Legacy VTK file of the C-alpha trace (Angstrom):
# vtk DataFile Version 3.0
C-alpha trace
ASCII
DATASET POLYDATA
POINTS 190 float
-0.095 -0.033 -0.024
1.528 3.406 -1.226
4.889 2.147 -1.352
5.574 3.992 -4.419
5.412 7.029 -2.192
7.797 5.783 0.604
11.396 6.848 0.005
13.964 3.976 -0.407
16.363 3.757 2.334
19.387 1.808 1.656
20.325 -0.887 4.469
22.712 -0.270 6.821
24.180 -2.163 9.536
24.253 -0.814 13.003
27.863 0.478 14.436
28.560 0.354 18.032
28.779 3.263 20.204
32.483 3.498 21.419
31.690 4.846 25.382
35.461 4.697 26.075
36.267 6.889 23.032
33.499 9.341 23.946
34.800 9.565 27.231
38.220 10.292 25.984
36.742 13.155 23.950
34.992 14.440 27.113
38.378 14.431 29.257
40.033 16.156 26.261
37.714 19.277 26.321
37.703 19.399 29.733
41.248 19.692 29.810
40.654 22.859 27.922
39.207 24.409 30.952
36.269 26.233 31.661
34.684 26.996 28.295
33.188 30.177 29.058
31.354 32.272 26.266
34.300 34.386 24.920
36.658 32.908 26.652
40.270 31.651 25.073
39.326 28.125 26.132
36.039 28.370 24.124
38.209 29.372 21.107
40.556 26.487 21.712
37.513 24.211 21.725
35.955 25.515 18.700
39.247 24.745 16.940
39.311 21.145 18.203
35.602 20.439 17.359
35.884 22.026 13.867
38.638 19.773 13.330
36.957 16.823 14.722
33.756 17.463 12.638
35.582 18.016 9.473
37.856 14.709 9.815
34.466 12.872 10.137
33.191 14.528 6.911
31.294 17.373 7.945
30.929 20.779 6.370
32.027 23.221 9.587
30.529 26.643 10.061
30.549 28.926 12.971
27.357 31.435 13.417
28.690 34.143 15.022
26.921 36.682 17.204
27.219 38.925 20.106
25.273 38.800 23.435
24.787 40.734 26.412
23.804 39.552 29.632
21.607 41.850 32.112
23.997 41.490 34.834
27.168 42.434 32.717
28.374 45.611 31.306
29.654 44.598 28.027
28.567 42.546 25.143
30.339 39.125 24.823
31.278 37.327 21.002
29.737 34.016 20.750
29.602 31.351 18.179
27.369 28.319 17.139
29.146 25.697 15.687
27.114 24.034 13.080
28.863 20.623 11.359
26.630 19.526 8.698
26.485 16.250 6.662
24.732 16.214 3.168
24.214 19.899 3.031
22.646 20.095 -0.246
19.837 18.177 1.343
16.799 20.643 2.061
15.095 18.138 4.578
17.175 17.974 7.580
17.650 16.901 11.429
19.234 18.708 14.250
21.012 16.841 16.859
22.203 19.505 19.351
23.920 20.111 22.888
25.427 23.206 24.040
28.944 23.711 24.726
29.670 26.460 26.820
30.544 26.316 30.651
28.739 28.234 33.257
30.793 31.043 34.734
30.696 29.488 38.090
29.111 26.551 39.523
25.803 28.110 41.113
24.051 24.710 41.150
26.699 23.225 43.577
27.438 24.064 47.089
27.903 27.685 47.387
31.515 27.149 49.020
32.426 26.158 45.185
30.922 28.771 43.287
34.354 30.393 43.150
36.195 27.707 41.912
36.750 26.445 37.987
33.758 24.538 36.628
34.497 21.835 34.055
31.001 20.835 33.170
31.614 17.445 32.576
27.935 16.335 33.359
26.458 19.131 31.610
27.135 20.847 28.082
30.552 18.563 27.589
28.857 15.214 27.892
26.496 16.065 25.223
29.367 17.292 23.167
31.196 14.045 23.719
28.351 11.794 22.584
27.736 14.106 19.270
31.840 13.565 18.491
31.336 9.975 18.823
28.045 10.020 16.756
30.134 12.039 14.128
32.201 9.271 13.401
29.331 7.202 11.855
27.401 10.083 10.142
29.312 10.237 6.974
28.458 6.752 5.840
24.878 6.793 7.545
22.493 6.178 4.526
19.561 8.797 4.799
17.027 11.061 3.053
17.841 13.701 5.507
20.886 15.914 5.750
22.070 15.957 9.344
23.464 19.207 11.369
25.314 18.867 14.683
24.489 22.340 16.528
26.339 23.492 19.399
24.858 26.325 20.978
27.043 29.010 22.779
25.765 31.296 25.605
23.068 28.756 26.660
24.477 29.019 30.528
26.468 32.503 30.549
24.559 33.253 33.661
26.022 35.252 36.536
22.709 36.242 38.290
19.303 35.169 38.739
17.737 38.006 36.715
20.192 36.711 33.503
18.990 35.010 30.884
19.700 31.741 29.364
19.498 30.378 25.728
21.536 32.750 23.747
22.691 30.250 21.183
19.529 28.537 20.601
17.498 31.771 20.217
20.281 32.997 17.713
20.330 29.862 15.666
16.325 30.002 15.752
16.108 33.684 14.545
18.881 33.178 11.716
16.754 30.013 10.640
13.357 31.606 10.442
15.023 34.613 8.534
16.282 32.444 5.903
14.504 29.349 5.622
12.020 30.827 2.889
15.321 31.946 0.581
17.265 28.486 1.371
14.368 26.206 1.199
16.136 24.214 4.399
13.167 22.621 6.608
13.839 20.575 9.792
12.278 17.588 10.327
13.231 17.008 13.632
15.436 17.709 16.634
17.346 15.863 19.598
LINES 1 191
190 0 1 2 3 4 5 6 7 8 9 10 11 12 13 14 15 16 17 18 19 20 21 22 23 24 25 26 27 28 29 30 31 32 33 34 35 36 37 38 39 40 41 42 43 44 45 46 47 48 49 50 51 52 53 54 55 56 57 58 59 60 61 62 63 64 65 66 67 68 69 70 71 72 73 74 75 76 77 78 79 80 81 82 83 84 85 86 87 88 89 90 91 92 93 94 95 96 97 98 99 100 101 102 103 104 105 106 107 108 109 110 111 112 113 114 115 116 117 118 119 120 121 122 123 124 125 126 127 128 129 130 131 132 133 134 135 136 137 138 139 140 141 142 143 144 145 146 147 148 149 150 151 152 153 154 155 156 157 158 159 160 161 162 163 164 165 166 167 168 169 170 171 172 173 174 175 176 177 178 179 180 181 182 183 184 185 186 187 188 189
């Protein structure tokens, strides 16, 4: 019934997720230190991730923007990192995480707030999972293009009055402004 309307997807064999390799990626990113938006460690992380995703067959772009937090005096340069497989395909799927580190561990014990915050269980774990998945995307047969999107400024928070989600809001704003021109349509996001 209606088989002629269902796109044919070539058969593929599942590949194992390598947890040890993902943990190694996580440790390497944490070794850069806190990757706070606008910091040297964030720039170093962007270089590491750009090389990684390009080596995995992606086209990588930095979606640069500036944001000002309510509690801070100056704007901070930020960049969402977008790694795309099959960029020519208009129908796409997003796999996403944030990759910035909180400026301090405000969810931790108050005595730890001034200590550097590695963010291993927060943004970095999501990035490590996506780094491992990226190793398999080049050979994955699909009718969709895939964008791994790493949002910056999601947790650039200093005070209770501050905003979250600078990166994802910027990504959505730019997508809505250009989708009719480009024809890009996101079918799903994880």
